[in-house]
N, C-alpha and C positions, 0 to 999 in steps of 0.2 A: 222546216216542217213543224211549225208551231200551231197549226190550225186546230189541233186537238185540245189546246189549252182553253179551259173555261175562264181563265184569268189568273194573273200573278201580279199583284200590286207591288210597288217599290217597298222594300222592307217587308215587315209582317203586318198584314191587314187584319183587322178585327174579325173574328169568326162569328157565325150566327149564334143565336141563343141556344139553338139545338145542340151545339157542341159543348155547352157548359156542363160541368160535372157536379155531382154531389157525392159526399164521402160516406161510405158504409164500412165501419171497422168491426171486425169480429175476432174472437179468440182472446186468450188470456196468457200473458207471459209468465214465466216462472219467477223471476225476480225483477221488480220494477221500483223506481224511485217515485214516492208519492209527492206530487207538486200541486199547490193551490195557485190558480191563475184567475183571480177575480176580474170582473169587467173593469176596464180602465175608465177613469174619470174623463168625461167629455167624448167618449167614442160613439155614443148614440147620436150626438149632434152631427158627427162626421158621416154617419151612415155606413161605416165599415166596421164589422165586428172584430176588432183587433184581438181581444182576448180569446174569443172563440176560435180564431184562426191559429193562435199560438197553442191553445189546448189541443186542437185536432192534430196539429203537426206533432206535438210531443207524444200523443197517444199512438199515432201511426208508426212512430219509430220502434215501438215495442219496449222501450227502455223506461217509460214513465207511465204512471196512472194518475188520473185526475182526482183531486180532493175538492169536494163541493165548497163553494165560497158564497156566503150569504149576501155580501155587499161589496161595492167597489172599493178598492184600496189604491190610493195614488202614491207617487214616489216620495212625497213629503210626509207620509204617515209615520207614526212611531208605533208600529204594530207590537203588541205583546206576543212575542214569538212563542212563548210557552203555551199560549192558548191555541195557536195554530198547530203546535206540536200535539196538543191534546186532541185536536180534530183529526190527527193522523198525517199531517203534512210534514215532510222533511224540508221542504223549501216553499217560499212564498214569493210570487212575482206581483209587484204593484206598478202602477204607472198612470199617465195622463196623456190626453191628446188635445191639442189646442190649435185653433186656426190663427194664422198670422195675418198681418195686414195685406200682404201680397198674395193671399189665397193659398199659400202652402200651409202645411201642418207641422207642428213640432211634436214629436213623439218622445216621451221620457219614460224610462222604466228603471226599476230597482229590484234586485233579487236578494232575498235574505235566506240564510241558512237557519232553519228553525231548530235544528238539533244543537248546533254550536252557538246559537244566538249571536250571529255575526252577519254583516253585509258582505255579499259576494260580488255584486255587479252594480254599477251605475252607468246608464247609457242614455244619450240623447241624439236624435237625428231629425233633420228638417227635410221633408219630402213633399213632392207635388201630390195633389189629390189622387192622381192616377197611379201613384206608386205606393199607396198605403198598404195594399196586400203584400207587396214585396217587403215593405218595412216590417210588417208583422212576421213574415218568414225569417227575416234577419234577426229579429228578437228571439224567435224560437231557436235559431242556430246558436246565438250567444248563450242561451240557457243550456242547450245541449252540451256545448263546449265546456262551460263552467262546471256543470254537474257531473260530466262523464270524462272530461279530458280529451274527447274526440269531437271533431267538427260535425255539425249537423248538415243535412242536405236539403233543408226546406226551401232555401232560396235558389236552388238549382232548377233546371228545366227538363222536361221530357218531350221528345219528338215521337210522333206516331202517325199512322195512316188511318184516315177515316173513309169508309166506304158507305155510301148512301145511294142506293139505286145505281145509276150509271155514272155517278159523280165520285171522283176520288180527290181527297185533299190531304196535303201534308201539313199537319198541325204541330204547333209548339205551345206547351202550357207550362205553368208553374208545376212544381213537383207534386202538388196536391191535386192537379188536374184542372185547376181554375185558370182564368185569364187566357183562354184559348185564342191563339192567333194563327192565321193561315199563311204558310210560306208558299204554297203552290196549290192550284186547283186545276184539275184536268178531267177530260172525258175518258182518258185511258188510265190503266193501272199505274200506281206508284208503289214501289216496294223498297225495302232494305235501307232505311235511313241510318246514317252513321255520323256521329259528331266528330268534328275536328277537335283536337286537344285543347285549343284555345276558346272553344265555344262560339266562335264567330261564323263558322261554316258548317253546312250539312252536305254530305255526299248521299246520293240516293239513285235508284234506278227508276227511270220513266219510260213508258212505252208510247209516248206521244208521237213518235216518228214511226209507229207500227213495228218497232223492234226494241229490244232491251238495250238501252244506252245508259251509261253512268254520267250523272251530272254533279257538279259542285255548285252550291249556292251560298253567297255571302248573305247572312241573315239581316244585318242592319240596313243594307242598301237594296236587297232583293236581286242584285246582279247574279246571273247564273251563267255557267259555261259547261260545254260538253267535255268530259274528261276522256271517255272511252266510247267509240262508235265503230269498232272494228267489225270485220265480217264475222257473222255468227252472233252469239250471245255475249253481252257484256253485263256482268252482274256482281252482286255481293261485295260492295266496297267496304274496306276497313282501314282506318287511319293508323299509321305508326305512332308511337307515343311522342316522337319529336315533331310530328305534323308535316314532315317533309316528303313522306312516301305513303302510298296507299297500296294495299293488297286488293287484287281483283280476281274474279273468276272469268276467264275468257275462253271461247271455243274457236278462236281465230285460226289456230293451226291444226286442231284435231278435236277430240273430246274435251269437255270443259276441264281446264287446268288452272293452277294458281300462277299469277304473275305479280310482279312488283312494278310500280309506276311512280315517277315523280309527281308531286301534287300539281305542278305546272303543266303536266301532260308530257307527251313525247313518246319514245319507244319503250314499251313494256319489256321487262326481263322475266323470262319464264323460270319459275321456281320448281314446279313438279313436273314429272315426265312419266306418266303411267297410262296404261290403257283404260283405267277406271275414271270415274267422275270425281274430281277433287273440287270442293267448294266450301263456302261459309267460313272463310278464314277470319281469325281474330288474332291480334298481336298479344303476346305476353307483355306485362307492364314494363319489363326491361328492354323491350323492342328486339330481343335477340332471337326469338322463336315465334312461329305461327302455329296455332291450333286450328284444325280444319276437319271437315267431314269428307270421307272417301268410302266408296264401296269396293275398294281394291281387294278386300277380303271376302267379297260375295254379298255383303249387306252393309248399309251405312254404319260406320263407327268413327270415333274421333281419334285423330292422329296429331302429331306435331313434327315440325321440321325447322331447322335453323334457317334464318333469313339468308344466310350465305350458301344454302343448299346442304347436301349431305344425306345421311341416312334418315328415313322416315320412321318414327316410333309410334306404335299404337298405344293409346292412352286408356280407352274404355274397353272393358272385357265383360262386364256384367250386362246381360241383355243382348238381344240379337239385332237391335235397331236403335242407334243413338245419334242424335243430330243437334244442331243449333248450339254450338259451344259459346260460352261466355266466361271470361277469366276475371276473378276478383282483383281489385286494385293492388292488393298486396301479393298477388300471384299464387296464393295458397289454395284457392278453391276454383274448381271447374263447375259451372252450372250448365246443364244441358237438358234435353228432352229425350226421354226413353219411351219406346213403344212396348207396352206390356203384352203378354201372350193373348189376352182378350181383345186387344186392339186399342186400348186407351193409351193416350199420350200424356205422360206425367213429367212434371218438373223435378229434377234431381240435382244434387250437388255431390261432388267427389273431392275429397281431400287429396291434393296432388302428391303429397309426401307419403301419407299412410295408406291411401287408397280407400279410406272409409267412405261409405255412401250414406246419403240422407235423402229420403223422399219428403218433399215439401208440400204436396197437394193431394187432394182426393178427386180432382176433376179429371175429365177424359180427353180434353182437346187443348192441352197447354202448348204454347208456342213462344218463341222469340224472347228468351230471358235476357235481361240486361242489368248489370250491377249498378247500384248507386255509387257515386264517387267515393263515399267513405266505406264502402264494402259491407254495410250493415243491412241493406235491403236489396231485394231483387224485384224489378218490374217485369211483368210478362203478360201475354195475351192468353185468354182461354174462352171457352164458350159456355154460356149458361142461359137457360130460358130462351133458347133460340137465337141469341145474340152473341157476337164477339165483343168481349169486354176486356178492360185492362185491370190488372190486380197488382198489388205489391205484397210482398211477404217478408217476414223476418227470416233469418237464416235457419232457425229451428222450425219454421213453418207454423208457429203458434199464433202469430198475429198477422192477419190479412186485411187489406183494405181494398174494397171494390170501388172503382171509379165509374159511376153509373151515368149513362146518357139517355137521351130520348130518341130512340129509333135508328141510330147509326151504329155500324159495326166499327170497332176500334181494333187495329192490327199493328203488329210489328213495332212495339215500343223500343226506344233507345234513350237511356238516361244520360243526360248531358253532364259535362264536367263542372267542377267548382268555378265560381266566377261568372259574371254576366254583364 
C-alpha cells in the first residue's frame, strides 16, 4: 500500500529551496561569554560563510555573545590579545580555509583566551565542499566545549514534518535548520518522528495505508520497514536508550494503551491497563521508567511507570491539561505543554526533584518539545503569523531562535543525538 507515497529516494534526498531556513535570534541572556569570531582567511573564495555560521551557532546557544571583528584573522596570526580584551572579547577565534588539489578544503582554526593571554585550541580538518557547513558546526562545538566544559550540539540534526498543501514530508536538517534533506514524502500525513539513539534510524507514523502505522527507516540507505500495523491505531513511537526496544501506543486490544516492542518487531508487551487513553510515552534516560500522558484522572496529565510495570505515578499537578512530555538527557527536567485557562498552549518545564515550574514562552500554540542532546536547548513547534514554525529556546526562555521558511508549516520536531 505505497500508492500514497509521492516519493522516497534512497537515503536522504536534497529538499527544495522552499524548505531552507534563515535564522532569527531574539532575547538577551543574563550571563554570556563575549567571543570574537572574525571572518576566516579564504572563506569568501569557498562561498561558505564559515565564521558567520560559527557566530550564529554560538549566539543561538544563549551562552555567548558576539564581539565585532573589523578584519579577518587567520590561525597563524600573532594577535595582541590585550587589544581584543579592550574590545570586550574574552576569547578570539581565527582561522583559514584553503582549497586542496583534489577539490577538498582544509579548514584550520585557533582559539585564544584574551583574558589569560593563552592559546586554548588548535584544530585542522580536511572536508569535501559539501561538508563545509558541517565542518563549521564542528568548529562551533569545539569552541563551546573548550569555553564551557560542555559539548555543543551544533553538528547534530533535527527531524520534523513539513506540511505544504496536500504534501507531507519528513525532513532532516542541521541543528540550525539548514541543509534540509527529505527522508520521506507522501500525500498522506506523517507524524511523531523519533530518533534511534545511534542516530541512524527514525521511527515515525505514516498514514499512507489509510491507517496509522509505525515505520522505522534507516537514514543512510533509505530502507524502511513496518514495525507496527496492528488492528486499530499504531502511534507515538519512542526509543529506549539502548536502542533495543520501542514504546508504542496501540489500540489493538481496547482503548489506546502503552506497549513495549523489540526494534526488530514481533509481539508487543502491554505495559498499561486502564480504561483511559494512555499515550505519548518517552523513556527516562536510564531506561527504567516511561513518562506518558493519560486522561485517567478526567483530563490529560503526565504520569510515569516502570518499564517492568507496577504502580503508575502522577507527575504534573499544576494546570488542568498537560501533554507532550520530554525528559532532559540528565533526567532532571520535564518539558511539556500546558493549556492555560484562556485556551493558550504554552511550553513549560518542571524540575522533577523539586517540582519547580518554569514558563518558557508567551505564544499560544506551542507543541512537541524536544531537548537538545546536551540538555541546554529545547526545540518546539508553535504558530505565528498564521504559520506553524520551529523555535529553539534556552532553558530560562531568554534566548529564542525562530527558524523561518517560505510558505510551509513545520511540525513535530525531534532533536537527534550526538554523532552523525
